C-alpha positions in Angstrom: 139.8 1.7 160.8 142.9 1.3 158.7 144.8 4.0 157.7 144.1 4.8 153.7 146.9 3.8 151.4 148.0 6.5 148.8 151.2 4.6 147.9 151.3 4.0 144.2 147.9 4.9 143.3 147.4 6.7 139.9 146.1 10.0 140.6 144.9 12.4 137.8 144.7 16.2 138.9 143.1 18.4 136.2 144.2 22.1 136.6 147.1 20.5 138.6 149.4 23.3 137.5 147.1 26.1 138.9 147.2 27.4 142.9 145.0 24.8 144.4 145.9 21.9 142.0 149.8 22.4 142.6 149.2 22.3 146.4 146.9 19.2 146.3 149.7 17.3 144.1 152.3 18.3 146.8 150.1 16.4 149.5 149.4 13.3 147.0 153.2 13.2 146.1 154.0 13.4 149.8 151.7 10.4 150.5 153.3 8.3 147.9 150.8 8.5 145.0 151.8 8.8 141.2 150.3 12.0 140.1 149.2 12.9 136.8 148.3 16.4 135.8 146.4 17.8 133.0 146.4 21.4 132.2 146.8 23.9 129.4 150.1 25.6 130.6 152.9 24.9 133.0 153.9 28.4 134.0 157.4 29.1 135.4 155.7 30.8 138.1 153.6 27.8 139.1 153.9 26.8 142.8 154.0 23.1 141.4 157.4 24.4 139.5 158.5 26.7 142.1 158.3 23.9 144.8 160.1 21.3 142.7 157.2 19.2 142.4 156.9 19.5 138.7 159.8 16.9 138.5 157.8 14.5 140.4 154.8 14.4 138.3 153.8 13.6 134.6 152.4 16.4 132.8 149.9 16.0 129.9 149.1 19.3 128.1 145.7 19.9 126.9 142.3 21.2 127.2 139.8 20.0 129.7 136.9 20.2 127.1 138.7 17.5 124.9 136.9 14.5 125.8 139.1 12.1 123.7 142.1 13.4 125.7 140.8 12.7 128.7 139.9 9.3 127.9 142.9 8.4 126.5 144.9 9.5 129.6 142.6 7.9 132.1 143.2 4.4 130.2 146.7 5.0 129.1 147.8 5.7 132.6 145.2 3.3 134.3 143.8 6.4 136.6 142.6 5.3 139.9 141.1 8.7 141.3 140.3 11.9 139.6 140.3 15.4 141.2 138.7 17.9 138.8 139.8 21.3 139.8 140.4 22.7 136.0 138.4 25.9 135.8 138.5 29.6 134.7 138.3 30.9 138.2 138.5 34.7 138.0 135.1 36.3 138.5 136.1 39.6 136.4 137.0 37.5 133.6 134.0 35.3 133.8 131.8 38.4 132.9 134.1 39.4 130.1 134.2 36.1 128.5 131.1 34.1 129.7 131.2 31.6 127.0 134.6 30.6 127.4 134.1 30.2 131.2 130.7 28.0 130.7 133.0 25.9 128.3 135.6 25.2 130.7 133.8 25.1 134.0 130.6 23.6 132.9 131.6 21.7 129.4 134.8 20.7 130.8 133.2 19.2 133.9 131.2 17.2 131.3 133.9 15.8 129.5 135.6 14.6 132.6 132.4 13.0 133.8 131.7 11.3 130.3 135.4 10.2 130.2 135.2 8.4 133.7 131.7 6.9 132.8 133.2 5.0 130.0 136.5 4.3 131.6 137.5 0.8 133.1 140.0 1.7 135.5 138.7 5.0 137.4 137.4 4.3 140.8 136.1 7.8 141.9 136.2 11.5 141.4 136.5 14.9 143.6 135.0 17.8 142.2 136.2 21.4 143.1 133.2 23.3 143.2 132.8 26.8 145.2 131.1 28.5 148.1 130.0 30.8 144.8 127.5 28.0 144.2 125.2 29.7 146.8 125.0 33.2 144.8 124.9 36.5 146.4 124.3 36.2 150.3 123.9 38.5 153.0 123.0 36.8 156.0 125.6 35.7 159.2 123.8 32.6 159.4 125.9 29.6 158.2 124.9 28.0 154.9 124.2 24.3 155.1 124.9 22.3 151.7 121.0 21.8 151.0 120.7 25.6 150.7 119.7 26.5 147.2 121.8 28.8 144.8 120.6 32.5 144.8 121.0 35.0 142.2 124.4 36.6 141.7 126.0 39.3 139.5 128.8 37.1 137.7 128.9 34.4 135.3 131.5 32.4 137.5 129.2 31.2 140.0 126.6 30.2 137.5 129.1 28.0 135.8 130.0 26.4 139.1 126.6 25.6 140.0 126.2 23.8 136.5 129.3 21.7 136.9 128.2 21.0 140.6 124.8 19.7 139.7 126.3 17.7 136.8 128.8 15.7 139.3 125.8 15.0 141.7 123.7 13.7 138.8 125.8 11.6 137.1 126.9 10.1 140.8 123.0 9.3 141.0 122.1 8.1 137.5 125.1 6.2 136.6 126.0 5.2 140.3 129.4 6.9 139.8 131.7 7.2 142.8 131.9 11.0 142.9 131.4 13.8 145.4 131.6 17.9 145.4 133.7 20.1 147.4 132.4 23.6 147.8 135.2 26.0 149.3 135.3 29.4 150.4 138.0 31.9 149.5 141.4 30.0 149.7 144.8 31.7 150.2 148.4 30.8 150.4 151.6 30.1 148.9 151.6 30.6 145.0 148.5 32.3 144.2 149.4 34.8 141.4 145.6 35.9 141.0 146.3 39.5 142.3 142.9 40.7 141.9 142.3 38.6 145.1 142.6 40.6 148.1 145.3 38.9 150.3 147.7 38.4 147.1 146.9 42.1 145.9 147.8 43.1 149.7 151.1 41.5 149.5 151.8 42.7 146.4 151.0 46.3 147.5 153.4 45.9 150.5 156.4 44.4 148.8 156.3 46.8 145.7 155.4 50.0 147.8 155.6 49.6 151.6 155.6 53.4 152.2 153.1 54.1 149.6 149.1 54.3 149.7 147.4 51.1 150.7 144.8 51.1 147.8 142.7 48.3 146.8 140.8 50.2 144.1 137.3 50.7 143.3 136.1 47.3 143.2 134.5 47.2 146.6 133.8 49.4 149.5 135.6 47.0 151.9 132.6 46.3 153.7 131.9 42.7 152.6 132.4 39.9 155.3 135.1 37.5 154.0 136.0 33.8 155.4 139.4 32.7 154.1 140.6 29.1 154.0 144.5 28.1 153.9 145.7 26.3 150.8 147.0 23.3 152.6 143.9 22.8 154.6 141.8 22.9 151.0 144.2 20.3 149.7 143.9 18.0 152.8 139.8 18.4 152.2 140.2 17.1 148.9 142.1 13.9 150.3 139.7 13.4 153.0 137.0 13.2 150.4 138.6 10.7 148.6 139.6 8.6 151.5 136.1 8.4 152.3 134.2 8.4 148.6 132.7 4.9 149.3 130.6 6.2 152.0 130.0 9.5 150.7 129.3 9.1 146.9 126.9 11.7 145.7 127.4 14.0 148.4 128.3 17.7 148.8 130.6 19.1 151.6 131.4 22.8 152.7 134.9 23.7 153.8 135.8 27.0 155.4 137.9 28.7 158.1 134.9 30.0 159.9 136.5 33.4 160.9 134.7 36.2 159.2 136.4 39.5 158.5 135.6 42.6 156.4 137.7 42.9 153.5 139.3 46.0 155.0 140.3 44.2 158.3 141.5 41.6 156.4 143.5 43.7 154.5 144.6 45.4 157.6 145.6 42.3 159.1 147.6 41.1 156.4 149.7 44.4 156.9 150.2 43.8 160.3 151.4 40.3 159.7 153.8 41.8 157.1 155.9 44.2 159.2 153.7 44.9 162.5 152.4 48.0 161.0 148.5 48.4 160.7 148.0 50.5 157.8 144.7 52.0 156.6 143.3 50.0 153.7 141.6 52.4 151.0 138.9 50.8 149.2 136.9 53.4 147.0 134.3 51.4 145.5 130.5 52.6 145.8 128.9 52.0 149.0 127.1 48.8 149.1 123.4 48.8 149.6 123.6 45.5 151.5 126.7 43.7 153.4 127.9 40.9 151.4 128.4 38.0 153.9 129.1 34.4 153.2 129.6 31.8 155.9 129.6 28.3 155.4 128.4 25.5 157.7 130.9 22.7 157.9 129.3 20.5 160.5 128.9 17.5 158.0 132.7 17.9 157.1 133.6 17.7 160.7 131.1 14.7 161.5 131.4 12.4 158.4 135.0 13.2 157.4 136.7 14.3 160.7 138.1 17.4 158.9 138.5 20.8 160.3 140.9 23.7 159.5 144.4 23.1 160.8 145.8 26.9 160.1 145.0 29.7 161.8 144.2 32.8 159.8 147.5 34.6 161.5 149.8 31.6 160.9 148.7 31.1 157.4 149.2 34.7 156.4 152.7 34.9 157.9 153.7 31.7 156.1 151.8 32.9 152.8 154.0 36.4 153.3 157.0 34.7 153.8 156.9 32.5 150.6 155.9 35.7 148.7 159.1 37.4 150.0 161.1 34.6 149.1 159.8 34.1 145.4 158.7 37.5 144.6 161.2 38.0 141.8 160.2 34.8 139.9 156.5 36.0 140.1 
């Protein structure tokens, strides 16, 4: 099969100044694509800026709910492929601001879909959903893409279900070339959401390496995590786009398939930081049921020839090195 040619293709990455979007932009640029980013802000501490890639893209400032702006961008720049990553991704904020979260994550996705449906240039769309789609799970069994969403305790997961289902529906009803990625927890260079375990761990270690290794009262540290390196995530988006003619309307899971408890993960970060295994402090109430989420990636391996390329230890060491280099700019 001939290699897919990205050279000169016009790609729009919504949310491209964010954590995942920045890395996707980098990989698209390195493949020769012309990249346009639609985002509300281009923060100085964005990986897109710190990597120098902000100078290689065209930035469109705006809100993902602005249907007219998206239509204008698609037509003016003759966009070929849309990667829709724009979202309100922070779980605690979703419960504090449910209307804003649904507006961005659900209505924003409908805006992108409608703009594409009426565009004359777009040949496909890849949507960034989440493993949160499946709700609160507590089984070590691998979850297949056909599993239904279970009840959850946060607005974020429900908002992602809405966007996820909308993309599948547009693909089916309007014969729109579109597909859905569901990712497990991602980590890597440029993540400034310090409520997540890995960035919080690195922050603790850099700012107070001799102090208590404290993760607060959000959890008891027993929940099992699977973490996917950000470069493997970006590669998954690209694999989806390259195979879109064969997988339109489909959903694919992506994960690293290495489960660790939050406490074990925090202690591994400590070891990767300086070789010292600190005791991580999690003072949240004891969970009645251990949270476990493990995705089945068989479909991605078979149909996309995708599998993670970066071990957790290698990815953590690379991530820590990046935080050390850029800490004074974060």
